PDB file with one MODEL, atoms N, CA, C and O in Angstrom:
MODEL        1
ATOM      1  N   MET A   1      42.278  33.705  33.306  1.00  0.00           N
ATOM      2  CA  MET A   1      43.680  33.507  33.604  1.00  0.00           C
ATOM      3  C   MET A   1      44.221  34.750  34.306  1.00  0.00           C
ATOM      4  O   MET A   1      44.062  35.865  33.811  1.00  0.00           O
ATOM      5  N   GLU A   2      44.851  34.559  35.441  1.00  0.00           N
ATOM      6  CA  GLU A   2      45.377  35.672  36.217  1.00  0.00           C
ATOM      7  C   GLU A   2      46.799  35.984  35.764  1.00  0.00           C
ATOM      8  O   GLU A   2      47.609  35.077  35.570  1.00  0.00           O
ATOM      9  N   LYS A   3      47.095  37.261  35.598  1.00  0.00           N
ATOM     10  CA  LYS A   3      48.414  37.690  35.166  1.00  0.00           C
ATOM     11  C   LYS A   3      49.144  38.349  36.325  1.00  0.00           C
ATOM     12  O   LYS A   3      48.539  39.037  37.148  1.00  0.00           O
ATOM     13  N   ASN A   4      50.462  38.129  36.378  1.00  0.00           N
ATOM     14  CA  ASN A   4      51.308  38.743  37.392  1.00  0.00           C
ATOM     15  C   ASN A   4      52.442  39.495  36.726  1.00  0.00           C
ATOM     16  O   ASN A   4      52.950  39.078  35.685  1.00  0.00           O
ATOM     17  N   ILE A   5      52.836  40.605  37.330  1.00  0.00           N
ATOM     18  CA  ILE A   5      54.018  41.355  36.921  1.00  0.00           C
ATOM     19  C   ILE A   5      54.907  41.441  38.140  1.00  0.00           C
ATOM     20  O   ILE A   5      54.453  41.825  39.218  1.00  0.00           O
ATOM     21  N   LYS A   6      56.188  41.082  37.979  1.00  0.00           N
ATOM     22  CA  LYS A   6      57.131  41.131  39.101  1.00  0.00           C
ATOM     23  C   LYS A   6      58.201  42.164  38.783  1.00  0.00           C
ATOM     24  O   LYS A   6      58.773  42.168  37.693  1.00  0.00           O
ATOM     25  N   ILE A   7      58.463  43.041  39.748  1.00  0.00           N
ATOM     26  CA  ILE A   7      59.456  44.108  39.591  1.00  0.00           C
ATOM     27  C   ILE A   7      60.390  44.074  40.796  1.00  0.00           C
ATOM     28  O   ILE A   7      59.951  44.208  41.938  1.00  0.00           O
ATOM     29  N   GLU A   8      61.679  43.894  40.527  1.00  0.00           N
ATOM     30  CA  GLU A   8      62.669  43.947  41.601  1.00  0.00           C
ATOM     31  C   GLU A   8      63.049  45.406  41.825  1.00  0.00           C
ATOM     32  O   GLU A   8      63.429  46.110  40.889  1.00  0.00           O
ATOM     33  N   LEU A   9      62.944  45.849  43.066  1.00  0.00           N
ATOM     34  CA  LEU A   9      63.185  47.252  43.389  1.00  0.00           C
ATOM     35  C   LEU A   9      64.665  47.566  43.524  1.00  0.00           C
ATOM     36  O   LEU A   9      65.449  46.727  43.967  1.00  0.00           O
ATOM     37  N   ASP A  10      65.045  48.786  43.138  1.00  0.00           N
ATOM     38  CA  ASP A  10      66.417  49.251  43.322  1.00  0.00           C
ATOM     39  C   ASP A  10      66.667  49.685  44.763  1.00  0.00           C
ATOM     40  O   ASP A  10      67.768  49.522  45.289  1.00  0.00           O
ATOM     41  N   ASN A  11      65.642  50.233  45.389  1.00  0.00           N
ATOM     42  CA  ASN A  11      65.750  50.738  46.761  1.00  0.00           C
ATOM     43  C   ASN A  11      64.936  49.857  47.699  1.00  0.00           C
ATOM     44  O   ASN A  11      64.107  49.063  47.254  1.00  0.00           O
ATOM     45  N   ARG A  12      65.176  49.999  48.995  1.00  0.00           N
ATOM     46  CA  ARG A  12      64.415  49.249  50.002  1.00  0.00           C
ATOM     47  C   ARG A  12      63.389  50.170  50.649  1.00  0.00           C
ATOM     48  O   ARG A  12      63.653  51.351  50.875  1.00  0.00           O
ATOM     49  N   TYR A  13      62.218  49.617  50.943  1.00  0.00           N
ATOM     50  CA  TYR A  13      61.125  50.397  51.515  1.00  0.00           C
ATOM     51  C   TYR A  13      60.549  49.664  52.716  1.00  0.00           C
ATOM     52  O   TYR A  13      60.527  48.434  52.760  1.00  0.00           O
ATOM     53  N   LYS A  14      60.083  50.440  53.690  1.00  0.00           N
ATOM     54  CA  LYS A  14      59.449  49.851  54.867  1.00  0.00           C
ATOM     55  C   LYS A  14      58.008  49.455  54.585  1.00  0.00           C
ATOM     56  O   LYS A  14      57.505  48.484  55.150  1.00  0.00           O
ATOM     57  N   ASN A  15      57.339  50.210  53.708  1.00  0.00           N
ATOM     58  CA  ASN A  15      55.968  49.838  53.362  1.00  0.00           C
ATOM     59  C   ASN A  15      55.746  50.008  51.858  1.00  0.00           C
ATOM     60  O   ASN A  15      56.476  50.731  51.180  1.00  0.00           O
ATOM     61  N   ILE A  16      54.751  49.343  51.375  1.00  0.00           N
ATOM     62  CA  ILE A  16      54.505  49.285  49.936  1.00  0.00           C
ATOM     63  C   ILE A  16      54.081  50.628  49.350  1.00  0.00           C
ATOM     64  O   ILE A  16      54.385  50.916  48.192  1.00  0.00           O
ATOM     65  N   SER A  17      53.393  51.442  50.119  1.00  0.00           N
ATOM     66  CA  SER A  17      52.958  52.755  49.611  1.00  0.00           C
ATOM     67  C   SER A  17      54.147  53.618  49.204  1.00  0.00           C
ATOM     68  O   SER A  17      54.083  54.351  48.216  1.00  0.00           O
ATOM     69  N   ASP A  18      55.239  53.526  49.975  1.00  0.00           N
ATOM     70  CA  ASP A  18      56.438  54.301  49.652  1.00  0.00           C
ATOM     71  C   ASP A  18      57.123  53.797  48.385  1.00  0.00           C
ATOM     72  O   ASP A  18      57.820  54.559  47.716  1.00  0.00           O
ATOM     73  N   ALA A  19      56.933  52.524  48.050  1.00  0.00           N
ATOM     74  CA  ALA A  19      57.573  51.932  46.874  1.00  0.00           C
ATOM     75  C   ALA A  19      56.829  52.227  45.576  1.00  0.00           C
ATOM     76  O   ALA A  19      57.413  52.107  44.499  1.00  0.00           O
ATOM     77  N   MET A  20      55.574  52.604  45.652  1.00  0.00           N
ATOM     78  CA  MET A  20      54.753  52.729  44.449  1.00  0.00           C
ATOM     79  C   MET A  20      55.264  53.766  43.445  1.00  0.00           C
ATOM     80  O   MET A  20      55.165  53.512  42.245  1.00  0.00           O
ATOM     81  N   PRO A  21      55.805  54.921  43.861  1.00  0.00           N
ATOM     82  CA  PRO A  21      56.350  55.848  42.849  1.00  0.00           C
ATOM     83  C   PRO A  21      57.457  55.211  42.005  1.00  0.00           C
ATOM     84  O   PRO A  21      57.523  55.451  40.800  1.00  0.00           O
ATOM     85  N   GLU A  22      58.334  54.396  42.624  1.00  0.00           N
ATOM     86  CA  GLU A  22      59.379  53.712  41.861  1.00  0.00           C
ATOM     87  C   GLU A  22      58.766  52.718  40.874  1.00  0.00           C
ATOM     88  O   GLU A  22      59.235  52.593  39.743  1.00  0.00           O
ATOM     89  N   VAL A  23      57.726  52.019  41.300  1.00  0.00           N
ATOM     90  CA  VAL A  23      57.043  51.056  40.431  1.00  0.00           C
ATOM     91  C   VAL A  23      56.414  51.774  39.232  1.00  0.00           C
ATOM     92  O   VAL A  23      56.562  51.328  38.095  1.00  0.00           O
ATOM     93  N   ILE A  24      55.722  52.870  39.482  1.00  0.00           N
ATOM     94  CA  ILE A  24      55.079  53.634  38.398  1.00  0.00           C
ATOM     95  C   ILE A  24      56.130  54.187  37.442  1.00  0.00           C
ATOM     96  O   ILE A  24      55.940  54.130  36.227  1.00  0.00           O
ATOM     97  N   ASP A  25      57.228  54.719  37.958  1.00  0.00           N
ATOM     98  CA  ASP A  25      58.306  55.228  37.102  1.00  0.00           C
ATOM     99  C   ASP A  25      58.859  54.123  36.212  1.00  0.00           C
ATOM    100  O   ASP A  25      59.070  54.335  35.018  1.00  0.00           O
ATOM    101  N   TYR A  26      59.095  52.942  36.787  1.00  0.00           N
ATOM    102  CA  TYR A  26      59.639  51.831  36.014  1.00  0.00           C
ATOM    103  C   TYR A  26      58.666  51.412  34.907  1.00  0.00           C
ATOM    104  O   TYR A  26      59.065  51.243  33.755  1.00  0.00           O
ATOM    105  N   LEU A  27      57.402  51.249  35.261  1.00  0.00           N
ATOM    106  CA  LEU A  27      56.411  50.814  34.267  1.00  0.00           C
ATOM    107  C   LEU A  27      56.240  51.844  33.154  1.00  0.00           C
ATOM    108  O   LEU A  27      56.087  51.474  31.990  1.00  0.00           O
ATOM    109  N   THR A  28      56.262  53.116  33.493  1.00  0.00           N
ATOM    110  CA  THR A  28      56.152  54.181  32.503  1.00  0.00           C
ATOM    111  C   THR A  28      57.348  54.150  31.555  1.00  0.00           C
ATOM    112  O   THR A  28      57.183  54.322  30.347  1.00  0.00           O
ATOM    113  N   GLN A  29      58.543  53.934  32.084  1.00  0.00           N
ATOM    114  CA  GLN A  29      59.739  53.831  31.251  1.00  0.00           C
ATOM    115  C   GLN A  29      59.672  52.627  30.311  1.00  0.00           C
ATOM    116  O   GLN A  29      60.258  52.650  29.229  1.00  0.00           O
ATOM    117  N   GLN A  30      58.962  51.579  30.723  1.00  0.00           N
ATOM    118  CA  GLN A  30      58.815  50.388  29.896  1.00  0.00           C
ATOM    119  C   GLN A  30      57.707  50.544  28.849  1.00  0.00           C
ATOM    120  O   GLN A  30      57.475  49.635  28.052  1.00  0.00           O
ATOM    121  N   GLY A  31      57.024  51.691  28.850  1.00  0.00           N
ATOM    122  CA  GLY A  31      56.016  51.973  27.844  1.00  0.00           C
ATOM    123  C   GLY A  31      54.582  51.681  28.251  1.00  0.00           C
ATOM    124  O   GLY A  31      53.675  51.748  27.421  1.00  0.00           O
ATOM    125  N   TYR A  32      54.368  51.356  29.522  1.00  0.00           N
ATOM    126  CA  TYR A  32      53.015  51.098  30.000  1.00  0.00           C
ATOM    127  C   TYR A  32      52.336  52.408  30.365  1.00  0.00           C
ATOM    128  O   TYR A  32      52.990  53.355  30.801  1.00  0.00           O
ATOM    129  N   GLU A  33      51.037  52.458  30.188  1.00  0.00           N
ATOM    130  CA  GLU A  33      50.224  53.580  30.662  1.00  0.00           C
ATOM    131  C   GLU A  33      49.700  53.160  32.030  1.00  0.00           C
ATOM    132  O   GLU A  33      48.928  52.205  32.128  1.00  0.00           O
ATOM    133  N   CYS A  34      50.109  53.860  33.085  1.00  0.00           N
ATOM    134  CA  CYS A  34      49.715  53.417  34.415  1.00  0.00           C
ATOM    135  C   CYS A  34      49.512  54.585  35.370  1.00  0.00           C
ATOM    136  O   CYS A  34      50.057  55.674  35.190  1.00  0.00           O
ATOM    137  N   ASN A  35      48.700  54.313  36.399  1.00  0.00           N
ATOM    138  CA  ASN A  35      48.495  55.274  37.479  1.00  0.00           C
ATOM    139  C   ASN A  35      48.050  54.526  38.726  1.00  0.00           C
ATOM    140  O   ASN A  35      47.568  53.395  38.659  1.00  0.00           O
ATOM    141  N   ILE A  36      48.222  55.177  39.849  1.00  0.00           N
ATOM    142  CA  ILE A  36      47.837  54.606  41.138  1.00  0.00           C
ATOM    143  C   ILE A  36      46.375  54.952  41.391  1.00  0.00           C
ATOM    144  O   ILE A  36      45.996  56.123  41.385  1.00  0.00           O
ATOM    145  N   LYS A  37      45.556  53.928  41.615  1.00  0.00           N
ATOM    146  CA  LYS A  37      44.139  54.154  41.905  1.00  0.00           C
ATOM    147  C   LYS A  37      43.895  54.296  43.400  1.00  0.00           C
ATOM    148  O   LYS A  37      43.016  55.051  43.816  1.00  0.00           O
ATOM    149  N   SER A  38      44.668  53.576  44.212  1.00  0.00           N
ATOM    150  CA  SER A  38      44.558  53.727  45.661  1.00  0.00           C
ATOM    151  C   SER A  38      45.865  53.301  46.308  1.00  0.00           C
ATOM    152  O   SER A  38      46.585  52.448  45.787  1.00  0.00           O
ATOM    153  N   LEU A  39      46.159  53.905  47.447  1.00  0.00           N
ATOM    154  CA  LEU A  39      47.356  53.568  48.217  1.00  0.00           C
ATOM    155  C   LEU A  39      46.934  52.930  49.527  1.00  0.00           C
ATOM    156  O   LEU A  39      45.755  52.641  49.732  1.00  0.00           O
ATOM    157  N   GLY A  40      47.871  52.717  50.391  1.00  0.00           N
ATOM    158  CA  GLY A  40      47.585  52.091  51.670  1.00  0.00           C
ATOM    159  C   GLY A  40      48.283  50.752  51.734  1.00  0.00           C
ATOM    160  O   GLY A  40      49.265  50.529  51.026  1.00  0.00           O
ATOM    161  N   SER A  41      47.788  49.853  52.577  1.00  0.00           N
ATOM    162  CA  SER A  41      48.439  48.554  52.728  1.00  0.00           C
ATOM    163  C   SER A  41      48.177  47.623  51.546  1.00  0.00           C
ATOM    164  O   SER A  41      48.909  46.652  51.351  1.00  0.00           O
ATOM    165  N   ASN A  42      47.135  47.910  50.749  1.00  0.00           N
ATOM    166  CA  ASN A  42      46.809  47.114  49.560  1.00  0.00           C
ATOM    167  C   ASN A  42      46.588  48.034  48.357  1.00  0.00           C
ATOM    168  O   ASN A  42      45.448  48.254  47.951  1.00  0.00           O
ATOM    169  N   PRO A  43      47.677  48.574  47.782  1.00  0.00           N
ATOM    170  CA  PRO A  43      47.527  49.513  46.672  1.00  0.00           C
ATOM    171  C   PRO A  43      46.924  48.855  45.438  1.00  0.00           C
ATOM    172  O   PRO A  43      47.083  47.656  45.208  1.00  0.00           O
ATOM    173  N   ILE A  44      46.235  49.663  44.660  1.00  0.00           N
ATOM    174  CA  ILE A  44      45.692  49.226  43.372  1.00  0.00           C
ATOM    175  C   ILE A  44      46.276  50.136  42.305  1.00  0.00           C
ATOM    176  O   ILE A  44      46.230  51.361  42.412  1.00  0.00           O
ATOM    177  N   VAL A  45      46.828  49.507  41.269  1.00  0.00           N
ATOM    178  CA  VAL A  45      47.459  50.218  40.165  1.00  0.00           C
ATOM    179  C   VAL A  45      46.724  49.848  38.886  1.00  0.00           C
ATOM    180  O   VAL A  45      46.411  48.680  38.658  1.00  0.00           O
ATOM    181  N   GLU A  46      46.451  50.840  38.056  1.00  0.00           N
ATOM    182  CA  GLU A  46      45.838  50.576  36.759  1.00  0.00           C
ATOM    183  C   GLU A  46      46.942  50.610  35.707  1.00  0.00           C
ATOM    184  O   GLU A  46      47.623  51.623  35.548  1.00  0.00           O
ATOM    185  N   ILE A  47      47.117  49.498  34.986  1.00  0.00           N
ATOM    186  CA  ILE A  47      48.132  49.382  33.947  1.00  0.00           C
ATOM    187  C   ILE A  47      47.429  49.039  32.642  1.00  0.00           C
ATOM    188  O   ILE A  47      46.789  47.994  32.520  1.00  0.00           O
ATOM    189  N   ASN A  48      47.557  49.936  31.666  1.00  0.00           N
ATOM    190  CA  ASN A  48      46.887  49.753  30.372  1.00  0.00           C
ATOM    191  C   ASN A  48      45.414  49.395  30.558  1.00  0.00           C
ATOM    192  O   ASN A  48      44.892  48.492  29.904  1.00  0.00           O
ATOM    193  N   LYS A  49      44.760  50.116  31.454  1.00  0.00           N
ATOM    194  CA  LYS A  49      43.325  50.011  31.737  1.00  0.00           C
ATOM    195  C   LYS A  49      42.910  48.692  32.391  1.00  0.00           C
ATOM    196  O   LYS A  49      41.740  48.312  32.338  1.00  0.00           O
ATOM    197  N   VAL A  50      43.863  47.999  33.005  1.00  0.00           N
ATOM    198  CA  VAL A  50      43.581  46.783  33.766  1.00  0.00           C
ATOM    199  C   VAL A  50      44.057  47.025  35.194  1.00  0.00           C
ATOM    200  O   VAL A  50      45.162  47.525  35.405  1.00  0.00           O
ATOM    201  N   GLU A  51      43.224  46.670  36.181  1.00  0.00           N
ATOM    202  CA  GLU A  51      43.575  46.898  37.582  1.00  0.00           C
ATOM    203  C   GLU A  51      44.406  45.749  38.143  1.00  0.00           C
ATOM    204  O   GLU A  51      44.131  44.574  37.899  1.00  0.00           O
ATOM    205  N   TYR A  52      45.435  46.130  38.908  1.00  0.00           N
ATOM    206  CA  TYR A  52      46.312  45.170  39.560  1.00  0.00           C
ATOM    207  C   TYR A  52      46.418  45.522  41.034  1.00  0.00           C
ATOM    208  O   TYR A  52      46.524  46.694  41.394  1.00  0.00           O
ATOM    209  N   GLY A  53      46.389  44.508  41.883  1.00  0.00           N
ATOM    210  CA  GLY A  53      46.678  44.680  43.292  1.00  0.00           C
ATOM    211  C   GLY A  53      48.171  44.500  43.485  1.00  0.00           C
ATOM    212  O   GLY A  53      48.789  43.688  42.797  1.00  0.00           O
ATOM    213  N   ALA A  54      48.757  45.240  44.403  1.00  0.00           N
ATOM    214  CA  ALA A  54      50.202  45.186  44.614  1.00  0.00           C
ATOM    215  C   ALA A  54      50.517  44.644  45.996  1.00  0.00           C
ATOM    216  O   ALA A  54      49.831  44.933  46.977  1.00  0.00           O
ATOM    217  N   ARG A  55      51.575  43.848  46.043  1.00  0.00           N
ATOM    218  CA  ARG A  55      52.091  43.378  47.330  1.00  0.00           C
ATOM    219  C   ARG A  55      53.609  43.310  47.224  1.00  0.00           C
ATOM    220  O   ARG A  55      54.169  43.246  46.129  1.00  0.00           O
ATOM    221  N   ILE A  56      54.259  43.326  48.376  1.00  0.00           N
ATOM    222  CA  ILE A  56      55.718  43.310  48.416  1.00  0.00           C
ATOM    223  C   ILE A  56      56.168  41.933  48.887  1.00  0.00           C
ATOM    224  O   ILE A  56      55.548  41.327  49.761  1.00  0.00           O
ATOM    225  N   SER A  57      57.249  41.453  48.298  1.00  0.00           N
ATOM    226  CA  SER A  57      57.786  40.143  48.641  1.00  0.00           C
ATOM    227  C   SER A  57      59.303  40.257  48.752  1.00  0.00           C
ATOM    228  O   SER A  57      59.918  41.124  48.131  1.00  0.00           O
ATOM    229  N   GLN A  58      59.889  39.387  49.538  1.00  0.00           N
ATOM    230  CA  GLN A  58      61.347  39.366  49.674  1.00  0.00           C
ATOM    231  C   GLN A  58      61.830  37.936  49.478  1.00  0.00           C
ATOM    232  O   GLN A  58      61.359  37.014  50.145  1.00  0.00           O
ATOM    233  N   ARG A  59      62.772  37.759  48.559  1.00  0.00           N
ATOM    234  CA  ARG A  59      63.394  36.448  48.375  1.00  0.00           C
ATOM    235  C   ARG A  59      64.529  36.319  49.378  1.00  0.00           C
ATOM    236  O   ARG A  59      65.216  37.295  49.680  1.00  0.00           O
ATOM    237  N   ILE A  60      64.719  35.135  49.883  1.00  0.00           N
ATOM    238  CA  ILE A  60      65.794  34.895  50.839  1.00  0.00           C
ATOM    239  C   ILE A  60      67.079  34.609  50.053  1.00  0.00           C
ATOM    240  O   ILE A  60      67.323  33.479  49.628  1.00  0.00           O
ATOM    241  N   LEU A  61      67.881  35.637  49.872  1.00  0.00           N
ATOM    242  CA  LEU A  61      69.168  35.506  49.189  1.00  0.00           C
ATOM    243  C   LEU A  61      70.182  36.386  49.907  1.00  0.00           C
ATOM    244  O   LEU A  61      70.099  37.612  49.841  1.00  0.00           O
ATOM    245  N   GLY A  62      71.117  35.780  50.578  1.00  0.00           N
ATOM    246  CA  GLY A  62      72.163  36.546  51.232  1.00  0.00           C
ATOM    247  C   GLY A  62      71.658  37.311  52.437  1.00  0.00           C
ATOM    248  O   GLY A  62      70.532  37.108  52.892  1.00  0.00           O
ATOM    249  N   PRO A  63      72.505  38.197  52.950  1.00  0.00           N
ATOM    250  CA  PRO A  63      72.160  38.927  54.168  1.00  0.00           C
ATOM    251  C   PRO A  63      71.086  39.994  53.955  1.00  0.00           C
ATOM    252  O   PRO A  63      70.379  40.351  54.897  1.00  0.00           O
ATOM    253  N   LEU A  64      70.957  40.504  52.738  1.00  0.00           N
ATOM    254  CA  LEU A  64      69.972  41.547  52.464  1.00  0.00           C
ATOM    255  C   LEU A  64      69.144  41.126  51.242  1.00  0.00           C
ATOM    256  O   LEU A  64      69.518  41.419  50.106  1.00  0.00           O
ATOM    257  N   PRO A  65      68.018  40.437  51.478  1.00  0.00           N
ATOM    258  CA  PRO A  65      67.239  39.929  50.346  1.00  0.00           C
ATOM    259  C   PRO A  65      66.620  41.062  49.519  1.00  0.00           C
ATOM    260  O   PRO A  65      66.203  42.079  50.075  1.00  0.00           O
ATOM    261  N   PRO A  66      66.561  40.889  48.194  1.00  0.00           N
ATOM    262  CA  PRO A  66      65.947  41.926  47.353  1.00  0.00           C
ATOM    263  C   PRO A  66      64.447  41.998  47.595  1.00  0.00           C
ATOM    264  O   PRO A  66      63.803  40.989  47.884  1.00  0.00           O
ATOM    265  N   GLN A  67      63.903  43.191  47.476  1.00  0.00           N
ATOM    266  CA  GLN A  67      62.457  43.372  47.576  1.00  0.00           C
ATOM    267  C   GLN A  67      61.872  43.304  46.166  1.00  0.00           C
ATOM    268  O   GLN A  67      62.440  43.831  45.209  1.00  0.00           O
ATOM    269  N   ILE A  68      60.744  42.653  46.071  1.00  0.00           N
ATOM    270  CA  ILE A  68      60.069  42.499  44.789  1.00  0.00           C
ATOM    271  C   ILE A  68      58.627  42.940  44.965  1.00  0.00           C
ATOM    272  O   ILE A  68      57.961  42.568  45.931  1.00  0.00           O
ATOM    273  N   ILE A  69      58.152  43.743  44.012  1.00  0.00           N
ATOM    274  CA  ILE A  69      56.735  44.103  43.985  1.00  0.00           C
ATOM    275  C   ILE A  69      56.045  43.122  43.045  1.00  0.00           C
ATOM    276  O   ILE A  69      56.483  42.928  41.911  1.00  0.00           O
ATOM    277  N   ILE A  70      54.985  42.517  43.509  1.00  0.00           N
ATOM    278  CA  ILE A  70      54.202  41.614  42.681  1.00  0.00           C
ATOM    279  C   ILE A  70      52.855  42.284  42.432  1.00  0.00           C
ATOM    280  O   ILE A  70      52.111  42.589  43.364  1.00  0.00           O
ATOM    281  N   LEU A  71      52.565  42.502  41.163  1.00  0.00           N
ATOM    282  CA  LEU A  71      51.297  43.085  40.746  1.00  0.00           C
ATOM    283  C   LEU A  71      50.442  41.958  40.200  1.00  0.00           C
ATOM    284  O   LEU A  71      50.822  41.302  39.230  1.00  0.00           O
ATOM    285  N   GLU A  72      49.286  41.728  40.817  1.00  0.00           N
ATOM    286  CA  GLU A  72      48.399  40.654  40.415  1.00  0.00           C
ATOM    287  C   GLU A  72      47.121  41.227  39.834  1.00  0.00           C
ATOM    288  O   GLU A  72      46.459  42.060  40.453  1.00  0.00           O
ATOM    289  N   GLU A  73      46.784  40.772  38.641  1.00  0.00           N
ATOM    290  CA  GLU A  73      45.585  41.269  37.977  1.00  0.00           C
ATOM    291  C   GLU A  73      44.363  40.991  38.832  1.00  0.00           C
ATOM    292  O   GLU A  73      44.163  39.877  39.316  1.00  0.00           O
ATOM    293  N   LYS A  74      43.550  42.022  39.010  1.00  0.00           N
ATOM    294  CA  LYS A  74      42.318  41.878  39.810  1.00  0.00           C
ATOM    295  C   LYS A  74      41.298  41.127  38.981  1.00  0.00           C
ATOM    296  O   LYS A  74      41.123  41.403  37.794  1.00  0.00           O
ATOM    297  N   LYS A  75      40.636  40.191  39.599  1.00  0.00           N
ATOM    298  CA  LYS A  75      39.618  39.418  38.899  1.00  0.00           C
ATOM    299  C   LYS A  75      38.361  40.256  38.723  1.00  0.00           C
ATOM    300  O   LYS A  75      37.916  40.937  39.647  1.00  0.00           O
ATOM    301  N   THR A  76      37.807  40.194  37.538  1.00  0.00           N
ATOM    302  CA  THR A  76      36.543  40.877  37.278  1.00  0.00           C
ATOM    303  C   THR A  76      35.498  39.837  36.951  1.00  0.00           C
ATOM    304  O   THR A  76      35.770  38.868  36.242  1.00  0.00           O
ATOM    305  N   TYR A  77      34.309  40.042  37.466  1.00  0.00           N
ATOM    306  CA  TYR A  77      33.231  39.072  37.271  1.00  0.00           C
ATOM    307  C   TYR A  77      32.144  39.654  36.425  1.00  0.00           C
ATOM    308  O   TYR A  77      31.148  38.984  36.151  1.00  0.00           O
TER     309      TYR A  77
ENDMDL
END
């Protein structure tokens, strides 16, 4: 079963790498143990010893849609 974590950002970012410090700060404040394993266009974040791939999404709401980071659990075989 694949798990997703969705985080609505307070600030707007042009690329996902710039958003990752805000994501890590938020998750740490929520009590998660997390760190960035890799950055770039497809960042990987380790949360409580589980790897998640990160992507940015925007919902169409009003003139300035909110940005959302979606963390998807990486499948392990």
